[in-house]
LOFI-971130 format. One record per residue (C-alpha): x, y negated, z negated; residue number from 1; residue in one letter. Coordinates in steps of 0.5 Angstrom, whole numbers, plus 500, padded with zeros to 3 digits. Each point is the difference from the previous one (the first is absolute). Example, Ala and Ser with C-alpha at 12.3 -4.5 7.8 and 13.67 -1.06 7.14 Angstrom:
% residues 2
> X/Y/Z/n/res
> 525/509/484/1/A;
> 502/493/502/2/S;
END
This chain:
% residues 238
> X/Y/Z/n/res
> 500/500/500/1/X;
> 503/493/502/2/X;
> 500/495/495/3/X;
> 501/492/500/4/X;
> 503/496/496/5/X;
> 495/494/498/6/X;
> 505/495/498/7/X;
> 504/502/506/8/X;
> 495/499/505/9/X;
> 498/493/496/10/X;
> 508/498/500/11/X;
> 500/501/508/12/X;
> 494/496/501/13/X;
> 503/494/496/14/X;
> 507/501/503/15/X;
> 497/500/507/16/X;
> 497/493/498/17/X;
> 507/498/498/18/X;
> 503/502/506/19/X;
> 496/495/504/20/X;
> 502/494/495/21/X;
> 508/502/501/22/X;
> 498/500/508/23/X;
> 496/494/501/24/X;
> 502/492/501/25/X;
> 498/496/494/26/X;
> 493/498/502/27/X;
> 498/507/501/28/X;
> 504/502/494/29/X;
> 495/496/496/30/X;
> 494/504/503/31/X;
> 503/506/499/32/X;
> 501/499/493/33/X;
> 493/498/499/34/X;
> 498/506/503/35/X;
> 504/504/495/36/X;
> 497/496/494/37/X;
> 493/501/503/38/X;
> 501/507/497/39/X;
> 498/500/493/40/X;
> 504/503/495/41/X;
> 493/503/497/42/X;
> 498/503/507/43/X;
> 507/503/501/44/X;
> 499/504/493/45/X;
> 494/502/502/46/X;
> 503/503/506/47/X;
> 505/503/496/48/X;
> 495/503/495/49/X;
> 496/503/506/50/X;
> 506/503/504/51/X;
> 502/503/493/52/X;
> 493/503/498/53/X;
> 500/503/507/54/X;
> 507/503/499/55/X;
> 498/503/493/56/X;
> 494/503/503/57/X;
> 503/503/505/58/X;
> 507/502/497/59/X;
> 502/508/500/60/X;
> 498/502/493/61/X;
> 505/505/500/62/X;
> 505/494/501/63/X;
> 497/494/497/64/X;
> 503/493/501/65/X;
> 506/499/495/66/X;
> 498/495/494/67/X;
> 507/497/501/68/X;
> 498/498/508/69/X;
> 493/497/498/70/X;
> 504/496/495/71/X;
> 505/498/505/72/X;
> 494/498/504/73/X;
> 496/496/495/74/X;
> 507/496/499/75/X;
> 500/499/508/76/X;
> 493/497/500/77/X;
> 502/495/495/78/X;
> 506/498/504/79/X;
> 495/499/506/80/X;
> 495/496/496/81/X;
> 506/496/498/82/X;
> 502/499/507/83/X;
> 493/497/502/84/X;
> 499/496/494/85/X;
> 507/497/502/86/X;
> 498/499/507/87/X;
> 494/496/497/88/X;
> 504/496/496/89/X;
> 505/498/505/90/X;
> 494/498/505/91/X;
> 497/495/494/92/X;
> 507/497/499/93/X;
> 501/499/508/94/X;
> 493/497/499/95/X;
> 502/495/495/96/X;
> 506/498/503/97/X;
> 496/498/506/98/X;
> 496/496/496/99/X;
> 505/497/496/100/X;
> 504/498/507/101/X;
> 494/497/503/102/X;
> 499/496/494/103/X;
> 507/498/500/104/X;
> 499/498/507/105/X;
> 494/496/499/106/X;
> 502/496/494/107/X;
> 507/498/504/108/X;
> 494/496/505/109/X;
> 497/496/494/110/X;
> 502/492/502/111/X;
> 501/502/508/112/X;
> 495/499/505/113/X;
> 498/506/504/114/X;
> 496/501/506/115/X;
> 494/505/500/116/X;
> 494/501/505/117/X;
> 495/495/500/118/X;
> 499/494/505/119/X;
> 499/494/494/120/X;
> 506/494/501/121/X;
> 500/497/493/122/X;
> 503/492/501/123/X;
> 502/496/494/124/X;
> 501/492/502/125/X;
> 507/499/501/126/X;
> 502/507/501/127/X;
> 500/504/506/128/X;
> 496/506/500/129/X;
> 502/507/502/130/X;
> 497/506/503/131/X;
> 502/506/505/132/X;
> 498/505/506/133/X;
> 501/507/501/134/X;
> 502/502/507/135/X;
> 500/508/502/136/X;
> 504/498/506/137/X;
> 504/494/503/138/X;
> 496/495/503/139/X;
> 501/495/505/140/X;
> 496/494/497/141/X;
> 497/500/493/142/X;
> 495/494/498/143/X;
> 497/499/493/144/X;
> 494/495/499/145/X;
> 498/497/494/146/X;
> 493/499/498/147/X;
> 497/496/494/148/X;
> 494/503/497/149/X;
> 495/498/505/150/X;
> 504/504/505/151/X;
> 503/494/504/152/X;
> 507/501/503/153/X;
> 504/494/497/154/X;
> 507/502/503/155/X;
> 503/506/504/156/X;
> 507/502/499/157/X;
> 503/503/506/158/X;
> 505/505/498/159/X;
> 502/503/507/160/X;
> 504/507/500/161/X;
> 500/504/494/162/X;
> 503/506/498/163/X;
> 496/506/497/164/X;
> 499/500/493/165/X;
> 499/494/495/166/X;
> 500/493/502/167/X;
> 500/495/495/168/X;
> 496/493/501/169/X;
> 501/493/497/170/X;
> 495/495/502/171/X;
> 502/493/497/172/X;
> 492/498/499/173/X;
> 499/495/506/174/X;
> 494/501/505/175/X;
> 501/499/507/176/X;
> 500/493/500/177/X;
> 506/500/495/178/X;
> 495/497/494/179/X;
> 501/504/493/180/X;
> 495/504/499/181/X;
> 497/501/492/182/X;
> 503/505/495/183/X;
> 496/506/500/184/X;
> 499/507/504/185/X;
> 499/501/507/186/X;
> 500/506/505/187/X;
> 505/503/505/188/X;
> 498/504/506/189/X;
> 506/503/504/190/X;
> 500/501/507/191/X;
> 505/505/504/192/X;
> 502/502/507/193/X;
> 505/504/503/194/X;
> 500/500/508/195/X;
> 493/497/500/196/X;
> 497/505/496/197/X;
> 497/499/493/198/X;
> 504/502/494/199/X;
> 497/501/493/200/X;
> 503/495/496/201/X;
> 498/501/492/202/X;
> 501/494/496/203/X;
> 503/499/493/204/X;
> 499/496/494/205/X;
> 505/497/495/206/X;
> 499/500/493/207/X;
> 505/499/494/208/X;
> 500/507/495/209/X;
> 498/497/493/210/X;
> 500/507/496/211/X;
> 500/508/502/212/X;
> 496/505/497/213/X;
> 500/507/500/214/X;
> 494/504/502/215/X;
> 498/507/502/216/X;
> 501/497/507/217/X;
> 508/498/498/218/X;
> 502/493/500/219/X;
> 496/494/501/220/X;
> 502/493/502/221/X;
> 496/494/497/222/X;
> 500/495/506/223/X;
> 496/495/496/224/X;
> 493/498/505/225/X;
> 503/505/505/226/X;
> 498/505/495/227/X;
> 504/507/498/228/X;
> 503/504/505/229/X;
> 504/507/500/230/X;
> 507/500/500/231/X;
> 500/504/507/232/X;
> 496/494/503/233/X;
> 506/495/500/234/X;
> 502/499/507/235/X;
> 505/495/499/236/X;
> 504/496/494/237/X;
> 501/493/501/238/X;
END
């Protein structure tokens, strides 16, 4: 009669998972680690006991399992359980470190202006207003229209050819006649073309980071009247 060592079966399963950790890149390693920790210690112990009971029920009465062998297997399953718990601890530590790094990066932005998705342009008397546009590709011509709350175009910035990526914009607060407009919030509408074809141009608003909070979605930046934005929403640091 063929018997199966229950601990060996579980260790083989664990080793197969661990081998995927050693043969993966840093990104896929994290995924492999998650797959290992998904098998809880309790589930592994239940599998072990099921295999052990089956082995006892089907053992040769004339040659029963050695008590020393059973003790050895019980000791091994404790080791397997410990490895599973260690993997969980490492996963929790990795999550904690990622959160700490995110928080450190976010707090370093306090006092700085950043560009985030939005079409609001904030003008303060005596200071130029900043904004931006994100381009998915290089364009032959980029124009930005500045409108008031009524939708009237006050001025148009002709920025010409621009590369792909974030294009910072500065407006001096003058309308098309050269007159200074009052402080307040204005809107920007970006239009881009390449070889006569329209290209999507996404506007960006500028805001100063006043504080940082840490939530379930990661670090959140308080940009005053613009609201709160996740750190991942920052497209450019001014």
